[in-house]
C-alpha positions in Angstrom: 14.0 0.7 -48.2 14.6 -2.5 -46.3 12.2 -5.3 -45.7 8.7 -4.0 -45.3 7.0 -4.7 -41.9 3.8 -6.7 -42.1 2.5 -5.9 -38.6 1.2 -2.4 -38.3 -1.6 -0.4 -36.6 -3.8 2.3 -38.2 -2.1 4.9 -36.1 1.4 3.8 -37.2 0.3 4.0 -40.9 -0.9 7.6 -40.4 2.3 8.5 -38.7 4.3 6.9 -41.4 2.7 8.9 -44.3 3.1 12.1 -42.3 6.8 11.2 -41.9 7.2 10.7 -45.7 5.4 14.0 -46.5 7.7 15.9 -44.0 10.9 14.2 -45.3 10.1 15.2 -49.0 8.2 18.5 -48.9 8.9 19.2 -52.5 7.3 16.0 -53.7 3.7 15.0 -54.0 3.0 12.0 -51.8 1.4 9.7 -54.3 0.6 6.0 -53.8 3.7 4.9 -55.8 5.9 7.4 -54.0 4.6 6.3 -50.6 5.0 2.6 -51.6 8.8 3.3 -52.2 9.4 5.2 -48.9 7.0 3.6 -46.5 8.1 1.2 -43.7 5.0 -0.9 -44.2 3.6 -3.1 -46.9 0.8 -1.9 -49.2 -1.3 -4.9 -48.1 -1.3 -3.6 -44.5 -2.4 -0.2 -45.8 -5.4 -1.6 -47.7 -6.5 -3.4 -44.5 -7.2 -0.1 -42.8 -7.8 2.3 -45.7 -9.9 1.3 -48.8 -8.1 4.0 -50.9 -4.9 5.9 -50.6 -6.8 9.2 -50.5 -8.5 8.0 -47.3 -5.1 7.6 -45.7 -3.9 11.1 -46.8 -7.1 12.6 -45.5 -6.8 11.0 -42.1 -3.1 12.1 -42.0 -4.3 15.7 -42.6 -2.4 15.9 -45.9 -5.4 16.6 -48.0 -9.1 17.4 -47.8 -11.6 14.7 -48.5 -13.5 16.7 -51.1 -10.6 18.1 -53.1 -7.5 16.9 -54.6 -4.2 18.2 -53.2 -2.8 21.2 -55.0 0.2 20.3 -57.2 2.9 22.9 -57.7 5.0 23.0 -60.9 8.0 21.7 -58.9 5.9 18.8 -57.5 4.6 18.1 -61.0 8.1 17.9 -62.3 9.2 15.7 -59.5 6.2 13.4 -60.2 7.1 13.1 -63.9 10.7 12.3 -62.9 9.5 9.6 -60.6 7.4 8.1 -63.3 10.2 8.2 -65.8 12.6 6.6 -63.3 10.1 3.8 -62.5 9.7 3.1 -66.2 13.4 3.0 -66.8 13.8 0.7 -63.8 11.2 -1.7 -65.1 12.8 -1.7 -68.6 16.2 -2.6 -67.0 14.6 -5.4 -65.1 12.9 -6.8 -68.3 16.2 -6.5 -70.2 18.1 -8.4 -67.5 15.5 -11.1 -67.4 15.4 -11.4 -71.2 19.2 -11.8 -71.3 19.0 -14.6 -68.7 16.4 -16.4 -70.7 18.5 -16.0 -73.9 21.6 -17.5 -72.1 19.5 -20.4 -70.9 18.0 -21.1 -74.3 21.5 -20.8 -75.9 22.8 -23.4 -73.4 20.0 -25.8 -74.2 20.6 -25.3 -78.0 24.3 -26.0 -77.6 23.5 -29.2 -75.6 21.1 -30.4 -78.3 23.5 -29.7 -81.1 26.3 -31.5 -79.2 24.0 -34.6 -78.7 23.0 -34.7 -82.4 26.6 -34.4 -83.6 27.9 -37.3 -81.4 27.9 -40.9 -82.6 25.8 -43.1 -80.3 28.0 -45.5 -78.3 25.9 -48.6 -78.0 26.7 -51.8 -76.2 25.3 -55.3 -76.6 23.0 -56.7 -73.9 23.2 -60.4 -73.7 20.0 -62.4 -73.3 19.7 -63.9 -69.8 19.7 -67.7 -69.8 19.1 -70.0 -66.8 22.2 -70.5 -64.8 21.1 -73.9 -63.6 21.9 -72.9 -60.0 18.6 -71.1 -59.2 16.4 -72.9 -56.7 13.0 -71.8 -55.3 10.1 -73.2 -53.3 6.6 -72.9 -54.8 3.7 -72.0 -52.6 0.1 -72.7 -53.6 -2.4 -71.2 -51.1 -6.0 -72.5 -50.7 -8.5 -71.0 -48.3 -12.0 -69.6 -48.0 -13.7 -71.9 -50.4 -17.0 -71.9 -48.5 -17.8 -74.8 -50.8 -21.5 -75.5 -49.9 -22.6 -71.9 -49.7 -24.9 -70.6 -52.5 -24.5 -67.2 -54.0 -27.3 -66.0 -56.2 -26.4 -63.3 -58.8 -29.4 -61.1 -57.7 -27.9 -61.0 -54.2 -24.8 -59.2 -55.4 -25.9 -57.2 -58.4 -24.9 -59.9 -60.9 -21.2 -59.7 -59.8 -20.9 -63.3 -58.8 -22.7 -66.7 -58.5 -21.7 -69.8 -56.6 -23.1 -73.3 -56.1 -21.7 -76.8 -55.8 -21.0 -77.1 -59.5 -19.3 -73.7 -59.8 -17.3 -74.4 -56.7 -16.0 -77.7 -58.1 -15.0 -75.9 -61.3 -13.1 -73.2 -59.5 -11.3 -75.7 -57.3 -10.1 -77.6 -60.3 -9.1 -74.3 -61.9 -7.0 -73.6 -58.8 -5.1 -76.8 -59.1 -4.6 -76.5 -62.8 -3.6 -72.8 -62.6 -1.2 -73.4 -59.8 0.4 -76.3 -61.8 0.6 -74.1 -64.8 2.6 -71.5 -62.8 4.8 -74.3 -61.5 5.5 -75.4 -65.1 6.3 -71.9 -66.3 8.7 -71.0 -63.5 10.6 -74.3 -63.2 12.1 -73.8 -66.6 14.3 -71.1 -65.0 14.5 -72.2 -61.4 14.7 -75.6 -59.8 11.6 -76.3 -57.7 12.1 -79.3 -55.5 9.4 -78.5 -53.0 5.8 -77.3 -53.3 4.2 -76.0 -50.1 0.4 -76.3 -50.3 -1.2 -74.0 -47.7 -4.6 -75.2 -46.7 -5.7 -72.3 -44.5 -9.2 -73.0 -43.5 -12.8 -71.9 -44.1 -13.3 -74.6 -46.7 -17.0 -74.8 -45.6 -19.4 -72.2 -44.5 -21.1 -74.5 -41.9 -24.3 -74.0 -40.0 -22.9 -71.8 -37.2 -25.2 -68.9 -38.4 -28.9 -69.3 -38.9 -28.9 -67.9 -42.4 -26.2 -70.3 -43.4 -28.1 -73.2 -41.9 -31.1 -72.2 -44.0 -29.4 -71.5 -47.3 -26.4 -73.8 -47.5 -26.6 -76.5 -50.2 -25.2 -79.3 -47.9 -25.1 -80.1 -44.2 -21.7 -79.7 -42.5 -20.6 -83.3 -42.5 -21.5 -83.8 -46.2 -19.8 -80.5 -47.0 -16.6 -81.4 -45.2 -16.5 -84.8 -46.9 -16.9 -83.2 -50.3 -14.1 -80.7 -49.6 -11.8 -83.6 -48.5 -12.4 -85.3 -51.8 -11.6 -82.0 -53.7 -8.4 -81.5 -51.7 -7.2 -85.1 -52.1 -7.9 -84.9 -55.8 -5.8 -81.8 -56.1 -2.9 -83.4 -54.1 -3.1 -86.5 -56.3 -3.0 -84.2 -59.4 0.2 -82.6 -58.2 1.8 -85.9 -57.4 1.0 -87.1 -60.9 2.0 -84.0 -62.8 5.1 -82.8 -60.9 8.2 -84.5 -59.4 8.3 -82.2 -56.4 8.0 -83.0 -52.7 4.7 -81.8 -51.3 4.5 -80.2 -47.8 0.8 -79.7 -46.9 0.5 -77.0 -44.2 -3.0 -77.2 -42.6 -4.9 -74.6 -40.5 -8.4 -74.5 -39.2 -10.6 -71.4 -40.0 -13.3 -69.8 -38.0 -16.2 -71.4 -39.9 -15.5 -75.1 -39.7 -16.1 -75.3 -35.9 -18.6 -77.6 -34.2 -19.4 -75.1 -31.6 -21.7 -72.0 -31.9 -19.1 -69.7 -30.4 -15.5 -69.5 -31.5 -13.0 -71.3 -29.3 -9.4 -70.3 -28.7 -7.4 -72.9 -26.7 -9.6 -75.7 -27.9 -10.2 -74.5 -31.5 -8.6 -77.5 -33.2 -10.5 -80.0 -31.0 -13.8 -78.5 -32.1 -12.9 -78.2 -35.8 -14.3 -80.3 -38.6 -11.4 -79.1 -40.7 -8.8 -80.3 -38.2 -10.4 -83.8 -38.3 -10.5 -83.6 -42.2 -6.7 -82.8 -42.3 -5.9 -85.7 -40.0 -8.0 -88.1 -42.1 -6.3 -86.9 -45.3 -2.9 -87.5 -43.7 -3.9 -91.1 -42.8 -5.1 -91.7 -46.3 -1.8 -90.5 -47.8 0.4 -92.0 -45.1 2.1 -94.3 -47.7 2.9 -91.6 -50.1 6.6 -90.8 -49.6 6.5 -87.4 -51.4 3.7 -86.0 -49.2 4.3 -84.6 -45.7 1.5 -83.0 -43.6 2.1 -80.2 -41.1 -1.2 -79.9 -39.2 -1.2 -76.9 -36.9 -1.9 -77.5 -33.2 -2.2 -73.8 -32.5 -3.0 -70.5 -34.2 0.5 -70.3 -35.9 2.7 -72.7 -37.7 6.1 -72.1 -39.2 7.9 -73.4 -42.3 11.7 -72.8 -42.3 13.3 -72.9 -45.7 17.0 -73.2 -46.8 18.4 -74.4 -43.5 16.4 -71.9 -41.5 17.4 -68.8 -43.4 13.9 -67.9 -44.4 10.8 -68.4 -42.2 7.2 -68.4 -43.3 4.4 -68.1 -40.7 1.0 -69.5 -41.5 -2.4 -68.8 -39.9 -6.0 -68.5 -41.1 -6.2 -64.8 -40.3 -9.0 -64.6 -37.8 -6.6 -63.6 -35.1 -6.1 -60.2 -36.7 -8.2 -57.4 -35.3 -9.6 -55.5 -38.2 -12.7 -53.3 -37.8 -13.0 -52.0 -41.3 -10.7 -49.0 -41.0 -9.7 -46.6 -43.8 -6.2 -48.2 -44.2 -7.7 -51.7 -44.8 -5.9 -54.6 -43.2 -2.4 -53.2 -43.6 -2.2 -51.4 -40.3 -3.6 -54.0 -38.0 -1.7 -56.8 -39.8 1.6 -54.9 -39.5 1.0 -54.2 -35.9 0.2 -57.9 -35.2 3.3 -59.1 -37.2 5.5 -56.7 -35.1 4.2 -58.2 -31.9 4.5 -61.8 -33.1 8.0 -61.2 -34.3 9.0 -60.4 -30.7 8.4 -64.1 -30.0 9.2 -66.1 -33.2 10.5 -63.9 -36.0 9.2 -64.7 -39.5 10.2 -63.2 -42.9 6.7 -63.7 -44.3 3.1 -64.1 -43.0 0.6 -66.0 -45.1 -3.1 -66.1 -44.2 -6.6 -65.9 -45.6 -9.9 -65.0 -43.9 -10.4 -61.5 -45.5 -11.2 -62.7 -49.0 -8.6 -60.3 -50.4 -5.6 -61.1 -52.5 -2.8 -58.8 -51.3 1.0 -58.9 -51.6 2.3 -56.4 -49.1 5.9 -57.5 -49.1 6.0 -58.9 -45.5 2.7 -60.7 -45.9 0.5 -62.4 -48.5 -3.2 -62.4 -47.9 -5.1 -65.0 -49.9 -8.3 -64.4 -51.9 -11.3 -66.6 -51.8 -12.8 -69.3 -54.0 -16.4 -68.4 -53.3 -15.9 -64.8 -54.4 -18.2 -61.8 -53.6 -21.2 -62.8 -51.6 -24.1 -61.2 -49.7 -22.0 -60.9 -46.5 -19.3 -59.0 -48.4 -21.9 -56.7 -49.9 -23.4 -56.1 -46.5 -20.1 -55.1 -44.8 -19.2 -53.0 -47.9 -16.1 -55.0 -48.7 -14.3 -54.2 -51.9 -15.3 -56.3 -54.9 -12.8 -58.9 -55.9 -13.2 -61.8 -58.3 -12.5 -65.3 -56.9 -8.8 -66.0 -56.8 -6.1 -67.8 -54.8 -2.4 -67.1 -54.3 0.7 -68.6 -55.9 4.3 -67.4 -55.1 7.9 -68.4 -55.1 10.6 -68.0 -52.5 14.1 -67.9 -54.0 17.0 -69.6 -52.2 19.8 -67.4 -53.5 18.2 -64.1 -52.4 16.2 -65.6 -49.4 13.3 -63.6 -50.7 9.8 -63.9 -52.0 10.1 -63.4 -55.8 7.2 -64.1 -58.1 3.7 -63.5 -56.6 0.6 -63.9 -58.7 -3.1 -64.6 -58.3 -4.7 -67.7 -59.7 -7.9 -66.6 -61.2 -10.4 -69.5 -60.8 -13.6 -68.4 -62.6 -14.6 -70.8 -65.4 
């Protein structure tokens, strides 16, 4: 028979079994016999008739209460059908067994061939520094919220933060970043360190709960952060011979207004004032250059403009807590921004998540998990900041690593 038809009506099934009975009058129309000669699948038959005898009954080939009479000729034909089916099954099993034997024999021959061959090994030389590799190191600092207190009971014991803990973590950031610099400059020349100061260094009093619980008022907090940042820059000047480019951005917490500004954000930012003051303090230091952003974006072009890094705080990204995290809104934003000024890499903070997504690096936070993060059901993440290299030869971000800052 050809391919069985799947679509069938009850009437067609009845007609089909009648056709088979008429075509083979000397045979008993059994389930197996009908399966071989029917135009329809057995599954379609069972849909209309719970048993094969029900189908025979409806086709008028047998009575419901009695089994069909079987003549000697029909009985002989039935036994011949059974014998033929068994022989056919045996032939199929034999054919399949022979195929498996051939496959196993081939695998055995391959294994024997491999064991009998002498391994042809080659020496792999140890890679040594070429002396020609050059990279730029990036140390990213943001979202310190230095005067905000986090009590362990507020976050299930996952984190604590106060002035002393914050100072320790800031020092660990500078020390950890310097340690990464020392490790990687053994194999690649690092002439420039880009220190990204990307905002939200204070929590501020823009929200009532912060005004009540913060450990310092805003002006004292920003002065303290300034000292922490200047101490870190001095530390890098003392312990490296690299040029320092300090890229500065305001966050959304350091503002002097209750509501967030757009066009006048920097003019209403305590952080913008702090950056300008730091630049004045270090004006006579020849190895330090400040790049203080006047807008939402700023750009650093490396290696004669072959690689561009775009910096921002991150609060310009529209993220509403979707399932895909910040990846989808960030990539949409980058695609739009690249229609204006194209960048190879975006670097930002704001979301308190350390992420290396290839085309962007999101910075973690120094304060760590707090009551707000718990309230918005943010993923837990220990306090960390970002360090990475951009290699000149490949014009590509190479090493990316978090700096864990817990004491």
